[in-house]
N, C-alpha and C positions, 0 to 999 in steps of 0.2 A: 329270483323274479325276473329273468329274461324269458324262461319257459313258460312262464305264467303270463308273462304279456304275450308271449307269442300263442298259448292257446285264447286269450280273448280277441285278439286280430284276426285270428283264423274266423270267427262267427263275424267279427265286424266287416268284415269286406262284405259281407251278405247283408248289415244290417249298420250302415254307416254312420247313424247316430244313436247307436245302445249305449255308448260310454256315457251320454246324457242320463243316464239310467243309474251307473256306477258310479259311486263317490270315492271309494278306497277300494286298494288291491292289497292286500296285505296274508302276511304268515301271522299265525295266533296259536298263543299256546292254551293248549287244552289240559285242565288238572283229570288225574285220576287215571287208572289205566282201564275204564271204560270208556275212557274219551278216544283210548289212544285208535282207537279200530277208526274213525271219521277221519276222511282224508281231506277233509277240505268243508265248505259251508258257505251259503249266502244267507246274508241277512240283511233286514231293513227294519225302518222304527216308523212312529206314524209321520213324522216329519218329512221323511223321505229319501233320508240319508241311506243311502245301502253300501255293500262290500261285499268283495269276494275275497274269500280267507281260505289259506291252505295250511294245514294241522303243520306247526314246526317240528312236530316228530318226526316228519316227514320230507325236510327240505331236503336234504342228500336225494340227488337224482338217482341212483343207482338202489338207494333204500324204497323209494317211492316205485319205480318201476319194479325192483321185485316185490314189494306189497301190493300193486294194483295187477300185476302178472298173476297172482295167487286168486285174485276176485276174479279175474277173467276168469281161468282154470275151473273154480267151483261152480262157473254160470251168474256170479252175481252183477259184473260189469260187463260191459263190448268189450271187444277188444281195443287196443290204443292204434294199432295199424302200425306207421310207422314211425307217432308220434313218441314223445315220452310219457313216462304216466304223470308226471307232473301238469305236463300239458293236458292231456286226457282229464285229469280232475279238474282243472282251471276252463276248457271246453266245457265240463258237466256243469260245475259253477256259473259258468256265461249263461249257460241256457236258461235257469233259475232267473237271470239277470233281466233274460229277456223276456220270457213269461212275466216278469213285473213290468218291463217296458212297454208291453202289448195289452195290460190291463186296459184302457183305455178302449181298443181295437175291440175287443171281446165286449164292454159296457158291464164287464165283471167288478165286484167291490173289492176284490182281493186277489192273490197270486192263486192261490187255489182254484177261484172261479174260473180264470183266465186259461189255467191250465185244464181242467174239467171241460171247457168248452174247445179249447186245441184238440184233445185226446178224441173227446166225442165227431168233432166234423172231422178229422184224420180218418177216423175208423168208419164212418158212413161214406166217404168220398173212396175207400179202400173196399169197400164190398161190405164191410160190417157183418162178419159172421161167428159167430165162436163167442162175442160178448168181448168189453174190453180188457179183462183179466187175460183173457188168451191171446189179445193182440199184444198188450204190454209186454208176454210172456217171450215174445219176436224179439225182442230188443234185450233184455237182460230178466234176471231174478229181482234185481231191486227197482226195475220200473213197475213191477207189481205193486209195489209199496204204497203208494198215490200216482194222483195224477200228476203232480208238481213232479216226482221221480222218475215218470215215464216220459216226460216233456223234455228234463236235462239229461236222461239217459238218452234217449233218440237224438238230441242235438251231440252231444259225445261218440254216439253212433257215427253218424254222418259228417261231421266234420275230422273224425279220426279216420272213418274205412271208406269214405268216400261210395260210390258205386256198389261197393262191396257190404256197403249198411244193411241192414233188416227193411224188407218192404215196409214193415211198420214205420222206422224211424223215418225212412224216406218220405213217409206219406206226411207225416208230423213233421215236418221241418217243410216240406212244401207247402202247409195249410198256413206255418205260420211266416212264410217269404209273401204267401199271399194276401195276410193279413194287415202286414207291416207294407205290404206295395199299395195297397186298397184304403188303408185307413190312416196310417201314419206318415206313408212318406210322399203326401201330396205334396 
């Protein structure tokens, strides 16, 4: 749990009241072999109860490191930099929590609507060439799957790699910081 908390705390430094949006940080048992590839997930319900969850199958830090590093080599996730795989996954899931937290700033009805606005604004502010899929591709393979995953992967890339993060990740996190300071942190 320490690595999970370390990952969440890395993002919280820039977004101090983020944890108002996260009610639980857990490990979760996922059934079936098709679920064992899922390293973690963010969940929320209609009452606003949210959770950052890591798959119990990967609670062992070395196992998570090996698994995460394989996904990096295949281009599926951004590098974890000097962080553990557990920290990288918890930062990714915290990216979803942050998107959830910023819904009001973007006047979005749900997390997907907020993520779409974040990606589109970041894309436009960075010159907007080639489309948002190409923009997401600069971050990782997984970032191309949806706007929400693009944002979460960008957060993981930035908080794991800092200035070595992709230009798309930098633009997305910058957009989120702007929204936070303009609309949330008043």
